[in-house]
N, CA, C and O atoms as a DFTB+ gen file, in Angstrom:
532 C
 N C O
     1  1       0.841      -1.201       0.000
     2  2       0.000       0.000       0.000
     3  2       0.876       1.250       0.000
     4  3       2.103       1.171       0.056
     5  1       0.224       2.387      -0.063
     6  2       0.916       3.665      -0.068
     7  2       0.269       4.576       0.980
     8  3      -0.821       4.292       1.477
     9  1       0.960       5.679       1.308
    10  2       0.378       6.622       2.270
    11  2      -0.758       7.401       1.604
    12  3      -1.036       7.226       0.418
    13  1      -1.414       8.269       2.394
    14  2      -2.576       9.033       1.901
    15  2      -2.228       9.835       0.641
    16  3      -2.986       9.816      -0.329
    17  1      -1.100      10.530       0.648
    18  2      -0.741      11.381      -0.492
    19  2      -0.496      10.526      -1.737
    20  3      -1.029      10.815      -2.808
    21  1       0.312       9.475      -1.591
    22  2       0.610       8.626      -2.752
    23  2      -0.639       7.911      -3.259
    24  3      -0.799       7.719      -4.464
    25  1      -1.520       7.519      -2.347
    26  2      -2.777       6.877      -2.743
    27  2      -3.620       7.849      -3.571
    28  3      -4.201       7.467      -4.587
    29  1      -3.681       9.108      -3.127
    30  2      -4.432      10.130      -3.870
    31  2      -3.808      10.382      -5.241
    32  3      -4.518      10.496      -6.240
    33  1      -2.475      10.467      -5.286
    34  2      -1.785      10.676      -6.568
    35  2      -2.075       9.507      -7.507
    36  3      -2.405       9.711      -8.676
    37  1      -1.953       8.287      -6.995
    38  2      -2.154       7.088      -7.823
    39  2      -3.583       6.965      -8.333
    40  3      -3.804       6.402      -9.405
    41  1      -4.558       7.479      -7.587
    42  2      -5.960       7.404      -8.008
    43  2      -6.198       8.220      -9.270
    44  3      -7.038       7.860     -10.094
    45  1      -5.464       9.315      -9.424
    46  2      -5.565      10.116     -10.643
    47  2      -6.725      11.088     -10.695
    48  3      -6.804      11.884     -11.631
    49  1      -7.633      11.056      -9.725
    50  2      -8.807      11.940      -9.764
    51  2      -8.738      13.031      -8.689
    52  3      -9.740      13.665      -8.358
    53  1      -7.526      13.232      -8.152
    54  2      -7.329      14.227      -7.087
    55  2      -6.194      15.198      -7.417
    56  3      -5.480      15.648      -6.521
    57  1      -6.027      15.521      -8.703
    58  2      -4.919      16.403      -9.094
    59  2      -5.004      17.756      -8.395
    60  3      -3.986      18.277      -7.940
    61  1      -6.201      18.334      -8.302
    62  2      -6.363      19.643      -7.657
    63  2      -6.081      19.540      -6.168
    64  3      -5.388      20.387      -5.605
    65  1      -6.619      18.499      -5.525
    66  2      -6.390      18.304      -4.090
    67  2      -4.901      18.133      -3.796
    68  3      -4.380      18.749      -2.867
    69  1      -4.217      17.306      -4.575
    70  2      -2.788      17.073      -4.361
    71  2      -2.000      18.368      -4.564
    72  3      -1.085      18.662      -3.794
    73  1      -2.346      19.143      -5.590
    74  2      -1.667      20.426      -5.820
    75  2      -1.889      21.368      -4.632
    76  3      -0.972      22.074      -4.211
    77  1      -3.106      21.370      -4.101
    78  2      -3.426      22.226      -2.955
    79  2      -2.666      21.779      -1.709
    80  3      -2.147      22.611      -0.964
    81  1      -2.600      20.472      -1.484
    82  2      -1.863      19.936      -0.326
    83  2      -0.389      20.322      -0.417
    84  3       0.227      20.689       0.584
    85  1       0.174      20.235      -1.629
    86  2       1.577      20.627      -1.836
    87  2       1.749      22.118      -1.574
    88  3       2.681      22.521      -0.878
    89  1       0.856      22.944      -2.128
    90  2       0.955      24.402      -1.964
    91  2       0.840      24.814      -0.501
    92  3       1.475      25.775      -0.067
    93  1       0.020      24.077       0.261
    94  2      -0.198      24.409       1.670
    95  2       0.887      23.845       2.585
    96  3       0.883      24.112       3.787
    97  1       1.812      23.070       2.028
    98  2       2.877      22.495       2.846
    99  2       2.411      21.371       3.752
   100  3       2.983      21.156       4.821
   101  1       1.374      20.647       3.333
   102  2       0.812      19.580       4.177
   103  2       1.217      18.165       3.741
   104  3       0.740      17.179       4.303
   105  1       2.095      18.073       2.741
   106  2       2.491      16.754       2.240
   107  2       3.140      15.924       3.347
   108  3       2.752      14.777       3.568
   109  1       4.130      16.496       4.048
   110  2       4.826      15.727       5.089
   111  2       3.865      15.274       6.176
   112  3       3.983      14.160       6.685
   113  1       2.914      16.129       6.535
   114  2       1.924      15.759       7.555
   115  2       1.120      14.561       7.092
   116  3       0.977      13.586       7.831
   117  1       0.589      14.621       5.867
   118  2      -0.263      13.533       5.364
   119  2       0.521      12.293       4.948
   120  3      -0.065      11.247       4.670
   121  1       1.852      12.413       4.908
   122  2       2.688      11.236       4.694
   123  2       3.141      10.692       6.045
   124  3       3.788       9.647       6.113
   125  1       2.799      11.402       7.122
   126  2       3.221      11.025       8.469
   127  2       2.511       9.790       8.984
   128  3       1.748       9.134       8.275
   129  1       2.794       9.496      10.256
   130  2       2.326       8.258      10.884
   131  2       0.799       8.145      10.913
   132  3       0.251       7.068      10.680
   133  1       0.117       9.249      11.196
   134  2      -1.344       9.207      11.256
   135  2      -1.820       8.402      12.450
   136  3      -1.185       8.437      13.504
   137  1      -2.913       7.681      12.315
   138  2      -3.724       7.568      11.101
   139  2      -4.627       8.775      10.888
   140  3      -4.976       9.489      11.828
   141  1      -4.992       8.983       9.636
   142  2      -5.861      10.087       9.239
   143  2      -7.050       9.552       8.450
   144  3      -6.959       8.530       7.770
   145  1      -8.148      10.256       8.556
   146  2      -9.290      10.027       7.683
   147  2      -9.431      11.294       6.864
   148  3      -9.585      12.383       7.417
   149  1      -9.378      11.158       5.542
   150  2      -9.468      12.320       4.659
   151  2     -10.747      12.220       3.831
   152  3     -10.973      11.236       3.127
   153  1     -11.575      13.255       3.930
   154  2     -12.747      13.383       3.061
   155  2     -12.241      14.167       1.864
   156  3     -12.131      15.393       1.913
   157  1     -11.935      13.453       0.792
   158  2     -11.190      14.003      -0.330
   159  2     -12.098      14.433      -1.478
   160  3     -12.731      13.597      -2.123
   161  1     -12.159      15.751      -1.731
   162  2     -12.932      16.210      -2.893
   163  2     -12.228      15.787      -4.186
   164  3     -11.015      15.947      -4.330
   165  1     -13.004      15.253      -5.111
   166  2     -12.463      14.877      -6.418
   167  2     -12.178      16.140      -7.232
   168  3     -12.568      17.244      -6.852
   169  1     -11.494      15.953      -8.349
   170  2     -11.254      17.090      -9.251
   171  2     -12.582      17.702      -9.699
   172  3     -12.687      18.920      -9.847
   173  1     -13.601      16.854      -9.915
   174  2     -14.925      17.355     -10.302
   175  2     -15.516      18.243      -9.207
   176  3     -16.192      19.228      -9.502
   177  1     -15.259      17.893      -7.941
   178  2     -15.763      18.698      -6.822
   179  2     -15.120      20.092      -6.835
   180  3     -15.799      21.100      -6.640
   181  1     -13.817      20.133      -7.063
   182  2     -13.130      21.433      -7.138
   183  2     -13.630      22.234      -8.337
   184  3     -13.715      23.461      -8.275
   185  1     -13.962      21.540      -9.435
   186  2     -14.441      22.216     -10.642
   187  2     -15.786      22.901     -10.411
   188  3     -16.126      23.836     -11.136
   189  1     -16.560      22.456      -9.413
   190  2     -17.860      23.070      -9.109
   191  2     -17.722      24.419      -8.403
   192  3     -18.682      25.189      -8.353
   193  1     -16.540      24.713      -7.858
   194  2     -16.346      25.994      -7.168
   195  2     -16.419      27.134      -8.174
   196  3     -16.111      26.939      -9.350
   197  1     -16.823      28.325      -7.727
   198  2     -16.859      29.466      -8.653
   199  2     -15.488      29.698      -9.304
   200  3     -14.445      29.442      -8.703
   201  1     -15.520      30.189     -10.546
   202  2     -14.277      30.471     -11.275
   203  2     -13.342      31.321     -10.431
   204  3     -13.757      32.297      -9.805
   205  1     -12.071      30.933     -10.424
   206  2     -11.057      31.705      -9.711
   207  2     -10.878      31.317      -8.248
   208  3      -9.918      31.752      -7.611
   209  1     -11.785      30.507      -7.703
   210  2     -11.702      30.147      -6.283
   211  2     -10.417      29.385      -5.973
   212  3      -9.700      29.721      -5.030
   213  1     -10.129      28.357      -6.772
   214  2      -8.940      27.539      -6.510
   215  2      -7.686      28.388      -6.641
   216  3      -6.805      28.322      -5.783
   217  1      -7.591      29.187      -7.702
   218  2      -6.417      30.049      -7.880
   219  2      -6.279      31.018      -6.709
   220  3      -5.171      31.268      -6.235
   221  1      -7.390      31.557      -6.249
   222  2      -7.366      32.472      -5.105
   223  2      -6.863      31.783      -3.848
   224  3      -6.079      32.355      -3.090
   225  1      -7.315      30.551      -3.626
   226  2      -6.871      29.804      -2.448
   227  2      -5.386      29.461      -2.518
   228  3      -4.694      29.460      -1.500
   229  1      -4.906      29.174      -3.711
   230  2      -3.483      28.861      -3.866
   231  2      -2.610      30.074      -3.554
   232  3      -1.416      29.931      -3.292
   233  1      -3.206      31.269      -3.584
   234  2      -2.484      32.502      -3.242
   235  2      -2.654      32.866      -1.760
   236  3      -1.930      33.721      -1.250
   237  1      -3.598      32.228      -1.070
   238  2      -3.898      32.527       0.333
   239  2      -3.659      31.262       1.155
   240  3      -4.599      30.555       1.517
   241  1      -2.384      30.990       1.443
   242  2      -1.998      29.724       2.086
   243  2      -2.670      29.513       3.445
   244  3      -3.106      28.393       3.714
   245  1      -2.782      30.528       4.326
   246  2      -3.476      30.281       5.601
   247  2      -4.926      29.815       5.401
   248  3      -5.382      28.904       6.093
   249  1      -5.646      30.431       4.467
   250  2      -7.030      30.036       4.206
   251  2      -7.070      28.640       3.577
   252  3      -7.929      27.825       3.915
   253  1      -6.144      28.373       2.669
   254  2      -6.060      27.061       2.019
   255  2      -5.818      25.974       3.060
   256  3      -6.464      24.926       3.027
   257  1      -4.886      26.220       3.987
   258  2      -4.598      25.249       5.050
   259  2      -5.831      24.990       5.903
   260  3      -6.121      23.849       6.261
   261  1      -6.559      26.065       6.227
   262  2      -7.770      25.938       7.049
   263  2      -8.794      25.048       6.340
   264  3      -9.396      24.172       6.960
   265  1      -8.986      25.274       5.047
   266  2      -9.956      24.479       4.283
   267  2      -9.495      23.025       4.171
   268  3     -10.293      22.108       4.367
   269  1      -8.232      22.810       3.861
   270  2      -7.739      21.437       3.698
   271  2      -7.797      20.654       5.004
   272  3      -8.192      19.488       5.002
   273  1      -7.409      21.273       6.122
   274  2      -7.425      20.549       7.400
   275  2      -8.855      20.314       7.884
   276  3      -9.086      19.477       8.757
   277  1      -9.818      21.054       7.317
   278  2     -11.238      20.828       7.609
   279  2     -11.733      19.530       6.961
   280  3     -12.808      19.039       7.306
   281  1     -10.965      18.977       6.035
   282  2     -11.313      17.732       5.363
   283  2     -10.666      16.511       6.038
   284  3     -10.826      15.385       5.567
   285  1      -9.934      16.737       7.143
   286  2      -9.166      15.662       7.780
   287  2      -9.634      15.456       9.220
   288  3      -9.820      16.411       9.974
   289  1      -9.819      14.186       9.582
   290  2     -10.175      13.797      10.947
   291  2      -9.056      12.888      11.447
   292  3      -8.569      12.035      10.705
   293  1      -8.650      13.069      12.695
   294  2      -7.628      12.186      13.274
   295  2      -8.200      10.790      13.461
   296  3      -9.366      10.623      13.816
   297  1      -7.365       9.799      13.217
   298  2      -7.782       8.412      13.371
   299  2      -8.247       7.836      12.047
   300  3      -8.446       8.558      11.070
   301  1      -8.417       6.520      12.034
   302  2      -8.875       5.833      10.823
   303  2     -10.352       5.510      11.021
   304  3     -10.698       4.569      11.735
   305  1     -11.215       6.293      10.388
   306  2     -12.665       6.129      10.533
   307  2     -13.217       5.513       9.249
   308  3     -13.365       6.187       8.229
   309  1     -13.513       4.232       9.325
   310  2     -14.067       3.538       8.164
   311  2     -15.537       3.939       8.004
   312  3     -16.148       4.445       8.945
   313  1     -16.098       3.718       6.826
   314  2     -17.470       4.151       6.526
   315  2     -18.484       3.587       7.517
   316  3     -19.384       4.305       7.953
   317  1     -18.350       2.316       7.875
   318  2     -19.309       1.706       8.804
   319  2     -19.299       2.422      10.153
   320  3     -20.340       2.563      10.794
   321  1     -18.107       2.877      10.584
   322  2     -17.993       3.614      11.854
   323  2     -18.521       5.039      11.697
   324  3     -19.213       5.549      12.578
   325  1     -18.194       5.678      10.575
   326  2     -18.653       7.052      10.324
   327  2     -20.173       7.112      10.279
   328  3     -20.771       8.092      10.725
   329  1     -20.795       6.073       9.745
   330  2     -22.260       6.037       9.614
   331  2     -22.958       6.060      10.973
   332  3     -24.131       6.423      11.061
   333  1     -22.250       5.678      12.024
   334  2     -22.823       5.663      13.375
   335  2     -22.676       7.017      14.073
   336  3     -23.243       7.232      15.144
   337  1     -21.918       7.922      13.466
   338  2     -21.652       9.227      14.080
   339  2     -22.588      10.297      13.528
   340  3     -23.092      10.177      12.411
   341  1     -22.816      11.340      14.317
   342  2     -23.591      12.508      13.867
   343  2     -22.650      13.643      13.451
   344  3     -23.015      14.505      12.651
   345  1     -21.427      13.629      14.012
   346  2     -20.435      14.649      13.685
   347  2     -19.052      14.123      14.033
   348  3     -18.908      13.095      14.695
   349  1     -18.035      14.851      13.572
   350  2     -16.652      14.508      13.890
   351  2     -15.842      15.792      13.939
   352  3     -16.083      16.722      13.170
   353  1     -14.878      15.833      14.851
   354  2     -14.010      17.009      14.960
   355  2     -12.880      16.883      13.940
   356  3     -12.216      15.851      13.852
   357  1     -12.680      17.943      13.180
   358  2     -11.640      17.930      12.157
   359  2     -10.310      18.401      12.743
   360  3     -10.263      18.953      13.842
   361  1      -9.237      18.173      11.995
   362  2      -7.911      18.648      12.389
   363  2      -7.911      20.182      12.447
   364  3      -7.170      20.778      13.229
   365  1      -8.743      20.812      11.618
   366  2      -8.862      22.278      11.604
   367  2      -9.423      22.784      12.936
   368  3      -9.130      23.907      13.349
   369  1     -10.233      21.951      13.610
   370  2     -10.768      22.327      14.916
   371  2     -12.279      22.407      14.995
   372  3     -12.844      22.339      16.087
   373  1     -12.954      22.552      13.840
   374  2     -14.419      22.598      13.848
   375  2     -14.984      21.203      13.614
   376  3     -14.257      20.249      13.335
   377  1     -16.300      21.118      13.737
   378  2     -17.006      19.853      13.528
   379  2     -17.564      19.795      12.102
   380  3     -17.968      20.806      11.527
   381  1     -17.571      18.586      11.561
   382  2     -18.311      18.333      10.328
   383  2     -19.526      17.502      10.715
   384  3     -19.471      16.691      11.640
   385  1     -20.630      17.715       9.990
   386  2     -21.846      16.929      10.232
   387  2     -21.791      15.655       9.390
   388  3     -21.338      15.669       8.246
   389  1     -22.259      14.557       9.978
   390  2     -22.321      13.279       9.268
   391  2     -23.776      12.817       9.292
   392  3     -24.395      12.740      10.353
   393  1     -24.315      12.511       8.112
   394  2     -25.698      12.061       7.999
   395  2     -25.718      10.797       7.141
   396  3     -25.426      10.847       5.946
   397  1     -26.062       9.674       7.749
   398  2     -26.048       8.400       7.028
   399  2     -27.447       7.844       6.785
   400  3     -27.608       6.641       6.579
   401  1     -28.457       8.708       6.809
   402  2     -29.824       8.222       6.612
   403  2     -30.072       7.746       5.191
   404  3     -30.799       6.775       4.983
   405  1     -29.485       8.410       4.218
   406  2     -29.675       8.047       2.821
   407  2     -28.329       8.209       2.121
   408  3     -28.014       9.291       1.625
   409  1     -27.545       7.154       2.079
   410  2     -26.161       7.283       1.661
   411  2     -25.426       7.969       2.803
   412  3     -25.956       8.048       3.912
   413  1     -24.239       8.458       2.562
   414  2     -23.520       9.180       3.611
   415  2     -23.198      10.583       3.109
   416  3     -22.614      10.767       2.041
   417  1     -23.598      11.562       3.913
   418  2     -23.299      12.957       3.592
   419  2     -22.385      13.523       4.665
   420  3     -22.567      13.261       5.855
   421  1     -21.406      14.298       4.233
   422  2     -20.519      15.039       5.121
   423  2     -20.851      16.501       4.861
   424  3     -20.558      17.025       3.786
   425  1     -21.468      17.166       5.849
   426  2     -22.065      18.489       5.621
   427  2     -23.009      18.342       4.421
   428  3     -23.969      17.574       4.484
   429  1     -22.743      19.074       3.324
   430  2     -23.602      18.964       2.142
   431  2     -22.985      18.116       1.030
   432  3     -23.543      18.021      -0.064
   433  1     -21.840      17.503       1.307
   434  2     -21.160      16.681       0.300
   435  2     -21.577      15.216       0.447
   436  3     -21.772      14.719       1.556
   437  1     -21.708      14.548      -0.678
   438  2     -22.056      13.126      -0.683
   439  2     -20.785      12.305      -0.842
   440  3     -19.920      12.633      -1.654
   441  1     -20.679      11.233      -0.058
   442  2     -19.551      10.314      -0.198
   443  2     -19.803       9.463      -1.439
   444  3     -20.780       8.717      -1.505
   445  1     -18.908       9.584      -2.423
   446  2     -19.030       8.852      -3.681
   447  2     -18.385       7.478      -3.597
   448  3     -18.894       6.505      -4.154
   449  1     -17.261       7.409      -2.896
   450  2     -16.533       6.149      -2.737
   451  2     -15.928       6.164      -1.347
   452  3     -15.228       7.106      -0.977
   453  1     -16.197       5.126      -0.582
   454  2     -15.721       5.059       0.798
   455  2     -14.606       4.035       0.948
   456  3     -14.418       3.156       0.108
   457  1     -13.879       4.180       2.041
   458  2     -12.903       3.179       2.480
   459  2     -11.787       2.891       1.482
   460  3     -11.453       1.730       1.246
   461  1     -11.206       3.938       0.894
   462  2     -10.009       3.774       0.075
   463  2      -8.846       3.771       1.078
   464  3      -8.440       4.823       1.574
   465  1      -8.322       2.580       1.367
   466  2      -7.343       2.462       2.439
   467  2      -5.942       2.852       1.989
   468  3      -5.563       2.687       0.830
   469  1      -5.189       3.374       2.950
   470  2      -3.797       3.759       2.757
   471  2      -3.022       3.254       3.973
   472  3      -3.617       2.854       4.973
   473  1      -1.704       3.276       3.882
   474  2      -0.868       2.816       4.994
   475  2      -1.159       3.580       6.283
   476  3      -1.115       3.011       7.374
   477  1      -1.457       4.870       6.150
   478  2      -1.605       5.710       7.343
   479  2      -3.020       6.285       7.482
   480  3      -3.207       7.372       8.028
   481  1      -4.006       5.544       6.983
   482  2      -5.381       6.006       7.156
   483  2      -6.305       5.558       6.055
   484  3      -6.108       4.518       5.427
   485  1      -7.333       6.381       5.835
   486  2      -8.364       6.030       4.857
   487  2      -8.863       7.305       4.167
   488  3      -8.899       8.380       4.766
   489  1      -9.241       7.159       2.910
   490  2      -9.793       8.262       2.117
   491  2     -11.242       7.919       1.785
   492  3     -11.558       6.790       1.409
   493  1     -12.119       8.916       1.931
   494  2     -13.501       8.806       1.461
   495  2     -13.655       9.898       0.410
   496  3     -13.448      11.074       0.709
   497  1     -14.010       9.533      -0.801
   498  2     -14.138      10.477      -1.910
   499  2     -15.478      11.203      -1.797
   500  3     -16.523      10.565      -1.676
   501  1     -15.448      12.538      -1.837
   502  2     -16.679      13.326      -1.749
   503  2     -16.870      14.191      -2.992
   504  3     -15.921      14.454      -3.730
   505  1     -18.117      14.631      -3.214
   506  2     -18.459      15.332      -4.448
   507  2     -18.489      16.855      -4.302
   508  3     -18.942      17.548      -5.213
   509  1     -18.025      17.377      -3.191
   510  2     -17.987      18.825      -2.992
   511  2     -16.834      19.182      -2.063
   512  3     -16.365      18.352      -1.284
   513  1     -16.389      20.419      -2.158
   514  2     -15.350      20.918      -1.261
   515  2     -16.029      21.441       0.002
   516  3     -16.946      22.259      -0.073
   517  1     -15.578      20.969       1.151
   518  2     -16.145      21.413       2.436
   519  2     -15.535      22.760       2.822
   520  3     -14.323      22.953       2.725
   521  1     -16.379      23.679       3.257
   522  2     -15.892      24.998       3.665
   523  2     -16.191      25.220       5.146
   524  3     -17.349      25.184       5.560
   525  1     -15.136      25.452       5.952
   526  2     -15.377      25.748       7.375
   527  2     -16.062      27.087       7.512
   528  3     -15.907      27.967       6.665
   529  1     -16.832      27.241       8.597
   530  2     -17.544      28.521       8.754
   531  2     -16.603      29.618       9.222
   532  3     -17.028      30.758       9.408
């Protein structure tokens, strides 16, 4: 297996996320021991953001870091475990809402693919970028 970053790179559908993680200086963290649970927006999810949003975030590293760490939860939370939760505290410090009544939603994002395992955690692919308040 590979770590979270290499797993995302190998998947091929997280080019924007990987570029953002690199720009924010979070590669070493996400290659670290962990374990981490990453709710990973696909490239399609980033494409739904208003024009210029991604470029703007790449120029505002503190804001980019805040958004990216809002997608990460400490520990390895598999889908079956996440489905039992109502919320989870992110590495950023705020809570994300979890709703498993009809599929699994993280805030307003839908989990498209769950339980993509990595050496140091797990990735759940989501269809939207989560924004902390």
